[in-house]
N, C-alpha and C positions, 0 to 999 in steps of 0.2 A: 966095884959094882955099886950103883946108886942105891941108897936106902929109900924105901917107900914108906911114907908116913900115912897115906890114905889108901882105902880100897878103891875108891872111884874119884876121879877128877871130872866133874861135869863142866863142859865148855859150851858156852852159848855165844854166838856171834850176833850182834845187833846192828841194825841200821834203820833208825826212825820207826821202830815198832814198840814204843814205850809200854803201852798197855798190854800188848801180847807178851812182851818180855817179862813184865812183872808177874803175869799169870803163869808163865813158864817157870820162873824161879819159885814161885809159891807152890806149884805142883811138886817140885823136887822136895822142898822142905816138908810138905804134907804127906808125901807117899813113901819116902825113903826112910826106913827105920832100921836100926841095928847095923848100919853100915857106916864106916868112917869115910866121910866125903868132904870135898872142897868144891866150891862153885867158882868158876871163872867166867866173867862176862868181858868180851872184847867188843868195845863199841867203835864202829867205823865212822866216827865223825858225825854222829847224829845231831840234828838241830831241833829235836822235839822234846828236849828235856830228859831224855832217857838216863843220862849219866847221873843227874841230880836225883832222879826218882829212885834209882838203884841204891845210891848212897843213903838216902833217907829211909827207905823201906827195909833194906837188907845190908846193913853195915858190914857184915862178915864176908860178903861176897868180894872176891878179888877182882877189881875192875881195872881193865887196861883201856885207856882212852886215846884212841887214834885221832889225829886232827883231820884225816881224810878217809874216804872209803877205800880200804886196801883190798877189798874183795874177800871172799869166803875162805879160800885156801890160805892166803897169807895171814889173815886174822886168826884163824884156828892155830896156825903154826906158832904164833906168838905165845899162846897158852900151852900148847903141846910141849914147847921147849922148857917151860917152867913148872909144869904139873908135877905133883908128888905122889900121884895115885898109881896103883898097879894096872889100872884100866882107865881109859878115857871114855866118857860118855858124851858124845857130841849130840847136842839138841838144837834144832832150829828154834828161833824165838817164837814161831807160830805153832810150836808143839807143846804138849803138856802130858806129863806122865800120869797113868792111872795107878791105882793101888797095886803094889807088888811088881810093877813092870821092871824097875831097875834090879830088884832082887832076882827076878826070873832070868834076866840076862846075865847077871853076875854068877848065879848058880850054874848056869849052863857053861859059861866060860871056865869056871873053876873045875868043872867035871870033864872038860874037853880040852886038854892041854895043847892039842894041835890046832885049835881054833884061834885065828888071828883077829877075826871080826865077826860081829853078830848084829842082826837087826831084829826088831819086833814087828808086830802087826799094827800098821797105821790105820786109824779110824777117822772118818768124817765126824764133825760135831754131832751128827744125828745117830752115830753108832755104826753106820754102814762101813764096810771095809774099803780101804784104798789099796791099790797095788803097792806093795812094800818091797818087791823083788825086782831087780833089773838084770837083764842079760847083757853081755858084752856086745857092742855093735859089731856086726859082720856084714858081708855082702847079702846074706840071706835076710837078716833083719831089715836091711835098707831097701831091698826090693819087694819085701812082703809086708803084709798087714800084721802088726804085732798081736792084735786081738785074735786074728785067725790062727797065728802060730801057737798062741796059748791054748786055743781050743783043740787044734789038730795034734799038737805035740806037747801035752801037759807035763810030761816028765822032764823034757828039755827046757820048757818055758813055763815054770810054775807061776801061779798068779792068785789073785783074790777069788777066782772062780771055784777053787777047791778048798775043802777043809783039810787041814793037816793036824793029825793027832799029836804030833811032837815036832821037834826041830828037824829041819832038812838042810842038806848042803845046797848052796846056791852059787851063782857066779858073782853077784854083787847086790848090795842093798841100797834102798833109797836113803839119801843122806840126812833126812829129817831127824832120825834117831839111830845112832850107831854106837856100839860098844867095841873098843879096840884094845887089844892087849899091848901093854907098854913094851914088852920084849919083842913083839912082832914089829912094832914101830922101829925099835932100835935096829932090827935086822934089815928092814926094807926102806927106811927113811920115812919122813912125814909127807905132807901134801906137796905136790908139785905146784909151785906158785906161778907157773905159766898159765894156769887156769884161774881166771878171776872169779867166775861163778859157773856152776854146772860141770859135771863130768869129773870133778876132782876126786870124788869118792869112787867112781868107776875105775879111774886110773890107779888109785890106791889099792883097790881090791884086785886088780889085774896084777900088780906088782907082788902082792901077797900070794896070789895063786902061783905065780912063777917061782916064788920062794918056798912053795909047798905048805903054806899056811891055809887052813880051811876058812871058808866064809859060810855063815849059817843064818837061817831064818828061824826065829823062836816065836811061834804063834801065840804062846801064852802071855808074852810081854806085850801089853796093849798101850798104844800111845795115841792121844787125840791130836790130829794135825789139821789146822785150818789151811789147807793146801793153797799155795800161791800167795799167801798174805805177806810172807817175807820177801819173796822174789818178785811178785807183781806179774802182770800180763801185758805190759806195754811192748811197743816195738823194740825199745832198748833192751828189755829182758830177752826177747826172742833173738836179737842180734847176738847177745852174750851166749845164748844157747848154741846157736850155729857156730860161733867162733870157737867155743870150747869143744864142740863135737869135731870140728876140723883139726884142732890141735891134737885131740885124742887119736883120730884116724891117721893123721900124718905120722904121729909118734910110733904107733903100734902096727900100722899097716902101710908102710911107705910104698911098697910095690903096687898095691891095689888102691892107693889113695886117689889117683886121678879119676878112675872110673867111679869110685864111690862118690866123689864130689859131683860128677856129672849126674849120677842117679839122684842124688839129693836135690840138685837144682831142677831136674826135670819133674820130680815130685812136687817141688814148690810151685813150678809153673802150672802144673795140672791143678793143684789145689787153688791157685789164684784164679784160674779160668773158671773152675766149677763154682767158686765162691762168687765170682763176678756174675755168672749166669743166675745164681740163686738170688743175688741182690737185685738183678734186673727183673726177674720173675715176680719178686715181692715189691717191685717199684721203690726199693730203698726204704721200705717201711719196717724192716726187721733190723733194729739198731745193732744187735750183736753180730749179725751176719755182715752188715755193712762195715763195722769196725774190723772184723776179721779180714775182710777183703782189702781194706786199706793197709793193714799190717802186712799181708802177703805182698802187696805191691811195693811197700817200703823195703821189705826184705829183698825183693828182686832188685830194686834200685841199689841197695847196699852191695849185692853181689856184682853188679855191673861196675861199681866203683872199685872193685878189687878186694872186697871184704876188709875194709880198714879197721 
């Protein structure tokens, strides 16, 4: 059996987010006390000086320097294979821990031996809550409005709309901050590297659930998340999202995969038409709406090319 030298191995994947990355690492050192930890940064070929900045500011950080962008799953796996902690704490570079967040997650995992994974409450920089909980994609979630599902079926679809006095079981957590038990990883494997970005944590949670490991939300652990700063909102990012979603659906729902793809494409078409009408009514003077319309039509074009 492998000997553990640390309580937590913090793993941060970075791609051209130098200042956010430094802030993320700083938050770990400032807020995590009384816990043996190591920090791993896996840099995916950044060209903004991220590697040099980490070496200069935090020489104790274990830095893996890739020469190209290997994606989120593969980069995390590089550190997951070498970590010496009993738990991994995955952090997005655009996230920062608040006081006691890591301790809250660790305490919960220590007191709940059946827990394989736990997430905390993600917050916007202004302190308002983000959705930190994700449900597994199904036909119901694809044909329905997720906001409506969270309102009508709050027990099945927990969200930021409710206050939770303590930890609750969930299907999956948002990957901006996740704590994972090393023995659970050993049982189910690490990330599936078929996913470049998006849905890798959903896939991981689903595998853990199949192996009878619990997934939990710990609301007392609070994490500031500058949502979208590490992923971006470009058409390239949206294509990655659709590609990963299709990989997930084909892997876990092979029989219903064709109708699911049709449903998603029809929803995309509907959104594109509505967005186009909105742009027309505003005479193209709403830049964000116009940008969204262009993204929709580029996504449609990508589908017609066979989703390369």
